[in-house]
C-alpha positions, -999 to 999 in steps of 0.1 A, spaced: 126 148 -6 93 138 -21 61 131 0 46 99 -12 14 79 -4 22 42 -11 -9 25 2 -44 35 -9 -75 19 -23 -101 30 -48 -136 18 -54 -122 -10 -75 -111 -27 -43 -138 -48 -28 -136 -26 3 -128 7 -12 -153 35 -16 -141 63 -39 -131 67 -75 -95 75 -84 -102 111 -91 -111 117 -55 -79 101 -43 -59 122 -67 -77 154 -55 -70 145 -19 -33 139 -26 -30 174 -41 -50 189 -12 -26 175 14 5 184 -5 17 150 -17 41 146 -46 32 111 -56 4 85 -51 2 48 -55 -33 33 -57 -30 -3 -45 -63 -21 -49 -68 -56 -36 -59 -80 -64 -69 -55 -91 -47 -31 -111 -69 -14 -137 -78 16 -115 -41 20 -105 -30 21 -141 -56 47 -149 -46 68 -118 -9 66 -128 -19 79 -163 -40 108 -148 -16 118 -121 4 142 -142 -28 162 -148 -29 168 -111 7 177 -108 15 143 -92 37 114 -99 16 83 -104 29 49 -92 12 19 -106 7 -11 -82 -16 -33 -63 -21 -52 -30 -16 -89 -38 -33 -115 -16 -7 -143 -15 -10 -176 4 6 -160 34 -13 -126 34 -9 -92 18 20 -79 -3 22 -45 -19 34 -47 -55 47 -13 -64 58 -3 -99 41 -32 -117 19 -27 -147 5 -62 -149 -18 -82 -126 1 -103 -101 -21 -134 -95 -36 -139 -60 -31 -172 -41 6 -178 -50 31 -186 -23 49 -157 -6 82 -164 -23 67 -168 -57 47 -136 -53 79 -117 -46 95 -133 -76 66 -123 -98 66 -87 -86 103 -84 -93 100 -101 -127 73 -75 -136 98 -47 -127 83 -38 -93 93 -39 -57 77 -59 -29 67 -40 2 51 -58 31 22 -39 47 11 -43 83 32 -76 85 23 -83 122 -14 -75 120 -28 -111 117 -64 -99 116 -56 -78 85 -38 -105 66 -3 -97 78 22 -122 65 45 -125 95 26 -153 113 28 -175 82 64 -171 70 99 -172 85 118 -142 96 142 -148 67 114 -147 42 100 -115 57 135 -100 55 137 -109 18 112 -82 9 123 -50 -6 108 -29 22 87 -31 53 57 -9 60 65 2 96 37 27 100 1 18 89 -23 45 99 -52 21 105 -39 10 139 -56 5 173 -27 3 198 3 8 176 20 -24 188 20 -40 154 36 -10 139 63 -10 166 70 -46 159 74 -39 122 98 -10 129 119 -31 153 121 -59 128 131 -36 100 157 -17 120 173 -49 133 178 -61 98 186 -27 82 156 -30 59 141 -1 40 110 13 57 78 29 45 45 43 58 10 39 43 -24 54 50 -41 22 38 -69 46 29 -101 31 18 -119 64 16 -103 95 -1 -102 116 30 -76 94 46 -51 97 17 -20 113 33 -25 101 68 8 82 67 34 94 42 68 81 31 93 109 26 116 97 -2 151 109 -7 150 119 -44 143 151 -63 136 132 -95 98 132 -100 93 98 -116 79 65 -103 112 47 -111 133 72 -91 109 70 -62 108 33 -60 146 30 -65 151 53 -35 126 33 -14 145 1 -23 178 18 -13 163 28 21 164 65 14 131 71 33 116 84 65 81 80 77 55 106 88 23 90 103 -9 101 119 -34 75 133 -66 73 114 -93 84 139 -110 53 153 -144 65 142 -132 67 106 -115 33 109 -148 19 121 -166 36 92 -141 23 67 -144 -13 81 -182 -12 82 -184 3 47 -159 -23 34 -180 -51 49 -211 -38 32 -194 -35 -1 -179 -70 2 -214 -83 8 -228 -65 -23 -199 -79 -44 -206 -114 -31 -243 -111 -39 -236 -97 -74 -213 -126 -81 -239 -151 -68 -267 -138 -90 
């Protein structure tokens, strides 16, 4: 089994804080085997992290969090930018055409761009995996709904810290059933459903700090674009 972080954000995300080196260092510190940096509608930092990962003794998984018309989709294993704003179905097609897998994060959290309110159950079930544990939770109800949905349909399940600061990398980990230390082997095992999840709730104070910091960084980005 390999311990894998499949959902994290660097400073390239509009709401991320830290450079990839901090995320990689944290992944090592908490004993992970692999890390995916999944910035919002950006891929350059993830590609760089995937290249640097071996220097830290980690497997680097390239990817991104795509904002499709219905909400957020994790594109794991892609090495090219998947455009934002496409339909849900086309987004999944683009991810697979690019050699990746489509994992749906926090599907039932509408306030965080979960896709479930905007697509059919059949469409949600067409994903390669469902994130059933996102550590940035308040009550846990949305995670429970995601787990019930995935189990009823026998879908592969993952966890993700959704870390926007380096300290939160490793809060929610996907244990992947492979001994082969490569991105391809890890993602193949995820798609096959050879996973289990280990999750810890992000402390509410840190969740608040991440959200507040993200809002400030979004404002700075908007002002920079304006001027």
